[in-house]
One Martini backbone bead per residue (centre of mass of N, CA, C, O) as a GRO file, in nm:
protein
  213
    1MET     BB    1   1.883   6.666  -1.722
    2LYS     BB    2   2.055   6.474  -1.508
    3LYS     BB    3   2.300   6.538  -1.263
    4GLY     BB    4   2.576   6.420  -1.130
    5PHE     BB    5   2.825   6.355  -0.925
    6THR     BB    6   3.118   6.453  -0.847
    7LEU     BB    7   3.413   6.361  -0.722
    8LEU     BB    8   3.444   6.604  -0.532
    9GLU     BB    9   3.167   6.577  -0.388
   10VAL     BB   10   3.215   6.293  -0.274
   11LEU     BB   11   3.469   6.361  -0.107
   12ILE     BB   12   3.333   6.575   0.071
   13ALA     BB   13   3.112   6.393   0.191
   14LEU     BB   14   3.305   6.186   0.320
   15ALA     BB   15   3.454   6.387   0.499
   16LEU     BB   16   3.208   6.483   0.661
   17ALA     BB   17   3.124   6.204   0.768
   18GLY     BB   18   3.391   6.150   0.914
   19LEU     BB   19   3.373   6.390   1.111
   20VAL     BB   20   3.110   6.307   1.247
   21LEU     BB   21   3.204   6.029   1.349
   22LEU     BB   22   3.442   6.136   1.513
   23ALA     BB   23   3.278   6.317   1.702
   24MET     BB   24   3.094   6.093   1.814
   25ASN     BB   25   3.320   5.912   1.923
   26THR     BB   26   3.443   6.122   2.115
   27PHE     BB   27   3.188   6.169   2.282
   28ILE     BB   28   3.138   5.879   2.377
   29PHE     BB   29   3.413   5.841   2.512
   30SER     BB   30   3.390   6.080   2.709
   31MET     BB   31   3.131   5.982   2.852
   32GLY     BB   32   3.249   5.711   2.948
   33GLU     BB   33   3.475   5.834   3.116
   34LEU     BB   34   3.295   6.009   3.293
   35TRP     BB   35   3.120   5.779   3.405
   36GLY     BB   36   3.351   5.623   3.536
   37ARG     BB   37   3.436   5.847   3.730
   38ASN     BB   38   3.162   5.881   3.872
   39SER     BB   39   3.152   5.594   3.975
   40ASP     BB   40   3.401   5.611   4.153
   41VAL     BB   41   3.300   5.838   4.331
   42HIS     BB   42   3.047   5.700   4.436
   43LEU     BB   43   3.182   5.446   4.558
   44PHE     BB   44   3.376   5.594   4.741
   45ASN     BB   45   3.163   5.747   4.909
   46GLU     BB   46   3.013   5.497   5.009
   47HIS     BB   47   3.251   5.374   5.159
   48VAL     BB   48   3.314   5.606   5.349
   49ASN     BB   49   3.033   5.614   5.485
   50ALA     BB   50   3.026   5.322   5.589
   51VAL     BB   51   3.278   5.330   5.772
   52THR     BB   52   3.191   5.569   5.946
   53ARG     BB   53   2.925   5.446   6.051
   54TYR     BB   54   3.043   5.197   6.183
   55LEU     BB   55   3.228   5.336   6.390
   56GLN     BB   56   3.012   5.509   6.523
   57GLY     BB   57   2.835   5.269   6.616
   58GLU     BB   58   3.044   5.112   6.792
   59LEU     BB   59   3.107   5.346   6.989
   60ARG     BB   60   2.817   5.377   7.090
   61VAL     BB   61   2.789   5.093   7.205
   62ALA     BB   62   3.030   5.111   7.413
   63VAL     BB   63   2.885   5.356   7.601
   64PHE     BB   64   2.651   5.161   7.642
   65PRO     BB   65   2.444   4.969   7.766
   66PRO     BB   66   2.625   4.691   7.857
   67SER     BB   67   2.918   4.780   7.794
   68ALA     BB   68   2.884   5.016   8.009
   69ARG     BB   69   2.995   4.948   8.287
   70ALA     BB   70   3.050   4.977   8.597
   71ASN     BB   71   3.360   5.130   8.630
   72ALA     BB   72   3.418   5.161   8.329
   73THR     BB   73   3.633   5.178   8.018
   74PRO     BB   74   3.526   5.163   7.696
   75ILE     BB   75   3.738   5.401   7.621
   76SER     BB   76   4.079   5.379   7.514
   77ALA     BB   77   4.474   5.384   7.522
   78PRO     BB   78   4.639   5.128   7.505
   79GLN     BB   79   4.868   4.884   7.483
   80ILE     BB   80   4.934   4.725   7.164
   81THR     BB   81   5.007   4.392   7.025
   82PRO     BB   82   5.041   4.291   6.732
   83GLN     BB   83   5.144   4.061   6.496
   84ASN     BB   84   5.401   4.252   6.420
   85GLY     BB   85   5.510   4.365   6.722
   86SER     BB   86   5.405   4.675   6.730
   87THR     BB   87   5.392   4.871   6.989
   88ASP     BB   88   5.089   5.062   7.079
   89ASN     BB   89   4.880   5.326   7.114
   90LEU     BB   90   4.532   5.248   7.103
   91LEU     BB   91   4.224   5.274   7.009
   92THR     BB   92   3.987   5.142   7.251
   93PHE     BB   93   3.706   4.900   7.262
   94ASP     BB   94   3.409   4.772   7.405
   95LEU     BB   95   3.217   4.459   7.328
   96LEU     BB   96   3.009   4.268   7.497
   97ALA     BB   97   2.845   4.136   7.232
   98GLY     BB   98   3.005   4.214   7.006
   99SER     BB   99   3.029   4.140   6.640
  100ARG     BB  100   2.903   4.066   6.319
  101VAL     BB  101   3.187   4.116   6.148
  102LEU     BB  102   3.324   3.893   6.291
  103SER     BB  103   3.569   3.627   6.227
  104TRP     BB  104   3.542   3.332   6.369
  105PRO     BB  105   3.655   3.044   6.463
  106ASP     BB  106   3.415   2.806   6.411
  107ASN     BB  107   3.178   3.008   6.488
  108LEU     BB  108   3.287   3.109   6.792
  109ALA     BB  109   3.142   3.348   6.932
  110LEU     BB  110   3.239   3.611   7.151
  111PRO     BB  111   3.232   3.799   7.411
  112GLU     BB  112   3.406   4.052   7.531
  113VAL     BB  113   3.525   4.263   7.319
  114VAL     BB  114   3.840   4.384   7.201
  115CYS     BB  115   3.901   4.693   7.028
  116SER     BB  116   4.120   4.815   6.763
  117LEU     BB  117   4.293   5.090   6.600
  118GLN     BB  118   4.486   5.071   6.281
  119VAL     BB  119   4.728   5.236   6.085
  120ARG     BB  120   4.882   5.133   5.774
  121SER     BB  121   5.116   5.176   5.562
  122GLY     BB  122   4.980   5.074   5.253
  123GLU     BB  123   4.699   4.926   5.382
  124GLY     BB  124   4.528   5.061   5.631
  125LEU     BB  125   4.243   4.985   5.823
  126TYR     BB  126   4.241   4.826   6.138
  127LEU     BB  127   4.088   4.556   6.319
  128LEU     BB  128   4.135   4.466   6.651
  129TRP     BB  129   4.066   4.137   6.809
  130HIS     BB  130   3.942   4.011   7.135
  131SER     BB  131   3.871   3.803   7.410
  132ARG     BB  132   3.852   3.785   7.757
  133LEU     BB  133   3.769   3.462   7.745
  134GLU     BB  134   4.033   3.391   7.655
  135THR     BB  135   4.299   3.213   7.775
  136ARG     BB  136   4.514   3.405   7.580
  137PHE     BB  137   4.461   3.714   7.598
  138ALA     BB  138   4.745   3.821   7.729
  139ASP     BB  139   4.938   3.672   7.498
  140ASP     BB  140   4.786   3.706   7.246
  141PRO     BB  141   4.725   3.843   6.968
  142PRO     BB  142   4.517   3.997   6.788
  143ARG     BB  143   4.304   4.002   6.563
  144GLU     BB  144   4.251   4.070   6.202
  145MET     BB  145   4.091   4.348   6.013
  146LEU     BB  146   4.023   4.490   5.710
  147LEU     BB  147   3.830   4.763   5.663
  148THR     BB  148   4.034   4.957   5.482
  149PRO     BB  149   4.256   5.060   5.212
  150PHE     BB  150   4.183   5.396   5.211
  151VAL     BB  151   4.327   5.455   5.472
  152THR     BB  152   4.609   5.689   5.527
  153ALA     BB  153   4.484   5.842   5.790
  154MET     BB  154   4.502   5.920   6.155
  155ALA     BB  155   4.347   6.151   6.367
  156TYR     BB  156   4.330   6.380   6.660
  157ASP     BB  157   4.068   6.544   6.834
  158TYR     BB  158   4.089   6.833   7.051
  159TYR     BB  159   3.921   6.994   7.324
  160ASP     BB  160   3.946   7.320   7.464
  161ASP     BB  161   3.785   7.475   7.720
  162GLY     BB  162   3.962   7.728   7.760
  163THR     BB  163   3.996   7.815   7.436
  164LYS     BB  164   3.779   7.693   7.239
  165ARG     BB  165   3.960   7.467   7.086
  166TRP     BB  166   4.094   7.289   6.819
  167THR     BB  167   4.306   6.998   6.792
  168THR     BB  168   4.551   6.829   6.577
  169ASP     BB  169   4.678   6.491   6.596
  170THR     BB  170   4.881   6.209   6.505
  171THR     BB  171   4.884   6.172   6.813
  172LEU     BB  172   4.841   6.098   7.126
  173GLN     BB  173   4.763   6.253   7.398
  174ASN     BB  174   4.852   6.363   7.716
  175ASP     BB  175   4.793   6.378   8.028
  176THR     BB  176   4.876   6.483   8.348
  177ASN     BB  177   4.986   6.165   8.390
  178GLY     BB  178   5.105   6.060   8.099
  179GLN     BB  179   4.847   5.956   7.955
  180PRO     BB  180   4.663   5.854   7.718
  181GLU     BB  181   4.418   6.039   7.541
  182VAL     BB  182   4.098   6.065   7.462
  183PRO     BB  183   3.936   6.182   7.213
  184GLN     BB  184   3.662   6.344   7.043
  185ARG     BB  185   3.803   6.276   6.757
  186LEU     BB  186   3.815   6.131   6.439
  187ARG     BB  187   4.050   6.156   6.158
  188LEU     BB  188   3.982   6.052   5.829
  189THR     BB  189   4.181   5.945   5.546
  190PHE     BB  190   4.079   5.911   5.214
  191THR     BB  191   4.230   5.718   4.934
  192TYR     BB  192   4.176   5.735   4.562
  193ASN     BB  193   4.394   5.818   4.380
  194LYS     BB  194   4.263   6.149   4.340
  195LEU     BB  195   4.094   6.081   4.585
  196THR     BB  196   3.972   6.281   4.873
  197ARG     BB  197   3.869   6.215   5.219
  198VAL     BB  198   3.734   6.369   5.519
  199THR     BB  199   3.644   6.231   5.835
  200LEU     BB  200   3.426   6.228   6.123
  201VAL     BB  201   3.452   6.070   6.451
  202MET     BB  202   3.268   6.048   6.715
  203ILE     BB  203   3.338   6.041   7.067
  204PRO     BB  204   3.161   5.927   7.301
  205LEU     BB  205   3.039   5.944   7.600
  206ALA     BB  206   3.033   5.785   7.881
  207GLN     BB  207   2.806   5.577   8.027
  208GLN     BB  208   2.620   5.472   8.282
  209GLY     BB  209   2.605   5.178   8.404
  210MET     BB  210   2.484   4.909   8.527
  211PRO     BB  211   2.479   4.739   8.792
  212ASN     BB  212   2.656   4.479   8.941
  213PHE     BB  213   2.517   4.155   9.065
   0.00000   0.00000   0.00000
């Protein structure tokens, strides 16, 4: 004669099944949360690398002909007055042929573009630009484009040939004439939630441009 399950056995089986389902649900939720975090990390790193490569590429273009014309200073640190009116010495570089990422009004892209980099607290890293060919180049503030909202700080690395050491400053150093000096590297700090990455952008030496005829 076959004996059926008692009520106690059924309740124990249901309890065990419930525990298994709870464990599986917790595992799946944890894996989903972990996957989401890893996705954020991956996307954040991709963004950081893309911005760093872009800046490195544009600076490299600036120091080679035709941008680096004879007797020109393709990378400097002049005083720039952006649209918010706060004048400051900003790292600035010339792009003789312009740049494909700039959005000009009426799609009338101009060459001989002057670009500057500025980090604004709570906003990110901006690229300021305008063309020397514009009639109000000296009067109007440059246009602005937010390169990334994740740059929270930009520092400047200087190498001392005498001491053979690097120093990092949050502001541009002055040369012996009291003028802002171009550093050898830019140090960018990217921050997203609890993620932080610091990258270095090498500032290449200016190359001798072709003579102007």
